[in-house]
Backbone atoms as SQL, in Angstrom:
CREATE TABLE atoms (id INTEGER PRIMARY KEY, chain TEXT, resi INTEGER, resn TEXT, atom TEXT, x REAL, y REAL, z REAL);
INSERT INTO atoms VALUES
  (1, 'A', 1, 'MET', 'N', 0.841, -1.318, -0.094),
  (2, 'A', 1, 'MET', 'CA', -0.034, 0.006, 0.179),
  (3, 'A', 1, 'MET', 'C', 0.677, 1.223, -0.035),
  (4, 'A', 2, 'SER', 'N', 0.259, 2.180, -0.672),
  (5, 'A', 2, 'SER', 'CA', 1.098, 3.321, -0.560),
  (6, 'A', 2, 'SER', 'C', 1.158, 4.021, 0.756),
  (7, 'A', 3, 'LEU', 'N', 1.740, 4.996, 0.775),
  (8, 'A', 3, 'LEU', 'CA', 1.727, 5.955, 1.755),
  (9, 'A', 3, 'LEU', 'C', 0.731, 6.971, 2.324),
  (10, 'A', 4, 'LEU', 'N', 0.430, 7.417, 1.010),
  (11, 'A', 4, 'LEU', 'CA', -0.934, 8.159, 1.137),
  (12, 'A', 4, 'LEU', 'C', -2.313, 7.282, 1.324),
  (13, 'A', 5, 'VAL', 'N', -2.310, 6.167, 1.077),
  (14, 'A', 5, 'VAL', 'CA', -3.411, 5.162, 1.449),
  (15, 'A', 5, 'VAL', 'C', -3.378, 4.789, 3.179),
  (16, 'A', 6, 'GLN', 'N', -2.397, 4.590, 3.670),
  (17, 'A', 6, 'GLN', 'CA', -2.007, 4.488, 4.982),
  (18, 'A', 6, 'GLN', 'C', -2.301, 5.627, 5.792),
  (19, 'A', 7, 'ILE', 'N', -2.002, 6.573, 5.593),
  (20, 'A', 7, 'ILE', 'CA', -2.284, 7.905, 6.120),
  (21, 'A', 7, 'ILE', 'C', -3.769, 8.020, 5.840),
  (22, 'A', 8, 'ALA', 'N', -4.775, 7.970, 4.910),
  (23, 'A', 8, 'ALA', 'CA', -6.023, 7.853, 5.032),
  (24, 'A', 8, 'ALA', 'C', -6.889, 6.804, 5.754),
  (25, 'A', 9, 'ILE', 'N', -6.362, 6.050, 5.906),
  (26, 'A', 9, 'ILE', 'CA', -7.138, 4.811, 6.774),
  (27, 'A', 9, 'ILE', 'C', -6.730, 5.096, 8.072),
  (28, 'A', 10, 'PHE', 'N', -5.557, 6.060, 8.451),
  (29, 'A', 10, 'PHE', 'CA', -5.555, 6.006, 9.949),
  (30, 'A', 10, 'PHE', 'C', -6.317, 7.094, 10.264),
  (31, 'A', 11, 'LEU', 'N', -6.326, 8.299, 9.385),
  (32, 'A', 11, 'LEU', 'CA', -7.383, 9.294, 9.621),
  (33, 'A', 11, 'LEU', 'C', -8.599, 9.170, 9.503),
  (34, 'A', 12, 'ALA', 'N', -9.236, 8.210, 8.994),
  (35, 'A', 12, 'ALA', 'CA', -10.267, 7.582, 8.691),
  (36, 'A', 12, 'ALA', 'C', -10.686, 6.871, 10.039),
  (37, 'A', 13, 'ALA', 'N', -9.870, 5.995, 10.681),
  (38, 'A', 13, 'ALA', 'CA', -9.846, 5.394, 11.872),
  (39, 'A', 13, 'ALA', 'C', -10.194, 6.366, 13.046),
  (40, 'A', 14, 'ALA', 'N', -9.227, 7.392, 12.943),
  (41, 'A', 14, 'ALA', 'CA', -8.996, 8.553, 14.273),
  (42, 'A', 14, 'ALA', 'C', -10.140, 9.375, 14.257),
  (43, 'A', 15, 'VAL', 'N', -11.047, 9.289, 12.993),
  (44, 'A', 15, 'VAL', 'CA', -12.297, 10.192, 12.885),
  (45, 'A', 15, 'VAL', 'C', -13.451, 9.632, 13.494),
  (46, 'A', 16, 'ILE', 'N', -13.410, 8.184, 13.413),
  (47, 'A', 16, 'ILE', 'CA', -14.198, 7.354, 14.122),
  (48, 'A', 16, 'ILE', 'C', -14.129, 7.221, 15.395),
  (49, 'A', 17, 'ALA', 'N', -13.247, 6.931, 15.906),
  (50, 'A', 17, 'ALA', 'CA', -12.401, 6.359, 17.202),
  (51, 'A', 17, 'ALA', 'C', -12.356, 7.662, 18.418),
  (52, 'A', 18, 'ILE', 'N', -12.250, 8.806, 17.550),
  (53, 'A', 18, 'ILE', 'CA', -12.270, 10.345, 18.674),
  (54, 'A', 18, 'ILE', 'C', -13.453, 10.456, 19.305),
  (55, 'A', 19, 'PRO', 'N', -14.728, 10.443, 18.058),
  (56, 'A', 19, 'PRO', 'CA', -15.820, 10.846, 18.979),
  (57, 'A', 19, 'PRO', 'C', -16.815, 9.744, 19.604),
  (58, 'A', 20, 'VAL', 'N', -15.952, 8.645, 19.708),
  (59, 'A', 20, 'VAL', 'CA', -16.639, 7.572, 20.374),
  (60, 'A', 20, 'VAL', 'C', -16.285, 7.596, 21.590),
  (61, 'A', 21, 'PHE', 'N', -14.881, 7.623, 21.936),
  (62, 'A', 21, 'PHE', 'CA', -14.289, 8.043, 23.307),
  (63, 'A', 21, 'PHE', 'C', -14.542, 8.887, 24.031),
  (64, 'A', 22, 'ARG', 'N', -14.338, 10.199, 22.948),
  (65, 'A', 22, 'ARG', 'CA', -15.213, 11.157, 23.766),
  (66, 'A', 22, 'ARG', 'C', -16.416, 11.306, 24.663),
  (67, 'A', 23, 'ARG', 'N', -17.322, 10.435, 24.025),
  (68, 'A', 23, 'ARG', 'CA', -18.783, 10.393, 24.160),
  (69, 'A', 23, 'ARG', 'C', -18.686, 9.331, 25.591),
  (70, 'A', 24, 'PHE', 'N', -17.946, 8.678, 25.716),
  (71, 'A', 24, 'PHE', 'CA', -17.806, 7.662, 26.778),
  (72, 'A', 24, 'PHE', 'C', -16.583, 8.497, 28.190),
  (73, 'A', 25, 'LYS', 'N', -15.896, 9.722, 27.595),
  (74, 'A', 25, 'LYS', 'CA', -15.324, 10.992, 28.351),
  (75, 'A', 25, 'LYS', 'C', -14.140, 10.110, 28.696),
  (76, 'A', 26, 'LEU', 'N', -13.328, 9.608, 27.514),
  (77, 'A', 26, 'LEU', 'CA', -12.156, 9.018, 27.729),
  (78, 'A', 26, 'LEU', 'C', -11.149, 9.872, 27.079),
  (79, 'A', 27, 'GLY', 'N', -11.248, 10.652, 26.331),
  (80, 'A', 27, 'GLY', 'CA', -10.036, 11.472, 25.916),
  (81, 'A', 27, 'GLY', 'C', -9.858, 11.306, 24.515),
  (82, 'A', 28, 'SER', 'N', -9.428, 12.302, 23.340),
  (83, 'A', 28, 'SER', 'CA', -9.087, 12.075, 22.341),
  (84, 'A', 28, 'SER', 'C', -7.713, 11.468, 21.972),
  (85, 'A', 29, 'VAL', 'N', -6.847, 11.358, 22.993),
  (86, 'A', 29, 'VAL', 'CA', -5.574, 10.995, 23.051),
  (87, 'A', 29, 'VAL', 'C', -5.646, 9.382, 22.804),
  (88, 'A', 30, 'LEU', 'N', -6.587, 8.934, 23.945),
  (89, 'A', 30, 'LEU', 'CA', -7.102, 7.726, 24.113),
  (90, 'A', 30, 'LEU', 'C', -7.231, 7.023, 22.986),
  (91, 'A', 31, 'GLY', 'N', -7.995, 8.032, 22.097),
  (92, 'A', 31, 'GLY', 'CA', -9.179, 7.367, 20.875),
  (93, 'A', 31, 'GLY', 'C', -8.266, 7.094, 20.117),
  (94, 'A', 32, 'CYS', 'N', -7.044, 8.139, 19.657),
  (95, 'A', 32, 'CYS', 'CA', -6.134, 7.790, 18.672),
  (96, 'A', 32, 'CYS', 'C', -5.062, 6.531, 18.956),
  (97, 'A', 33, 'LEU', 'N', -4.724, 6.289, 20.150),
  (98, 'A', 33, 'LEU', 'CA', -4.047, 5.494, 20.734),
  (99, 'A', 33, 'LEU', 'C', -4.880, 4.003, 19.885),
  (100, 'A', 34, 'ALA', 'N', -6.125, 3.972, 20.260),
  (101, 'A', 34, 'ALA', 'CA', -7.186, 2.626, 19.952),
  (102, 'A', 34, 'ALA', 'C', -6.963, 2.488, 18.815),
  (103, 'A', 35, 'ALA', 'N', -7.291, 3.638, 17.707),
  (104, 'A', 35, 'ALA', 'CA', -7.375, 3.432, 16.250),
  (105, 'A', 35, 'ALA', 'C', -6.082, 3.159, 15.876),
  (106, 'A', 36, 'GLY', 'N', -4.844, 3.447, 16.307),
  (107, 'A', 36, 'GLY', 'CA', -3.537, 2.586, 15.880),
  (108, 'A', 36, 'GLY', 'C', -3.430, 1.294, 16.546),
  (109, 'A', 37, 'ILE', 'N', -3.977, 1.035, 17.537),
  (110, 'A', 37, 'ILE', 'CA', -4.405, -0.278, 17.788),
  (111, 'A', 37, 'ILE', 'C', -4.814, -1.261, 17.316),
  (112, 'A', 38, 'ILE', 'N', -6.094, -0.569, 16.774),
  (113, 'A', 38, 'ILE', 'CA', -6.813, -1.397, 16.023),
  (114, 'A', 38, 'ILE', 'C', -6.208, -1.934, 14.464),
  (115, 'A', 39, 'ILE', 'N', -5.965, -0.692, 14.106),
  (116, 'A', 39, 'ILE', 'CA', -5.180, -0.972, 12.597),
  (117, 'A', 39, 'ILE', 'C', -4.129, -2.076, 12.792),
  (118, 'A', 40, 'GLY', 'N', -3.049, -1.894, 13.628),
  (119, 'A', 40, 'GLY', 'CA', -2.311, -2.977, 13.783),
  (120, 'A', 40, 'GLY', 'C', -0.780, -2.481, 13.271),
  (121, 'A', 41, 'PRO', 'N', -0.234, -3.399, 13.124),
  (122, 'A', 41, 'PRO', 'CA', 1.476, -3.045, 13.077),
  (123, 'A', 41, 'PRO', 'C', 1.222, -3.217, 11.385),
  (124, 'A', 42, 'ALA', 'N', 0.609, -3.683, 10.811),
  (125, 'A', 42, 'ALA', 'CA', 0.436, -3.904, 9.255),
  (126, 'A', 42, 'ALA', 'C', 0.364, -2.577, 8.635);
């Protein structure tokens, strides 16, 4: 995969994860971390 596609996937995951984590009052940084864990090392 190209770098641009990987960046787009991470941004899309963050856009989904951050509001979900904020709704549970957990913070946006934790949402970004969770998005990175879900995407994985690949």
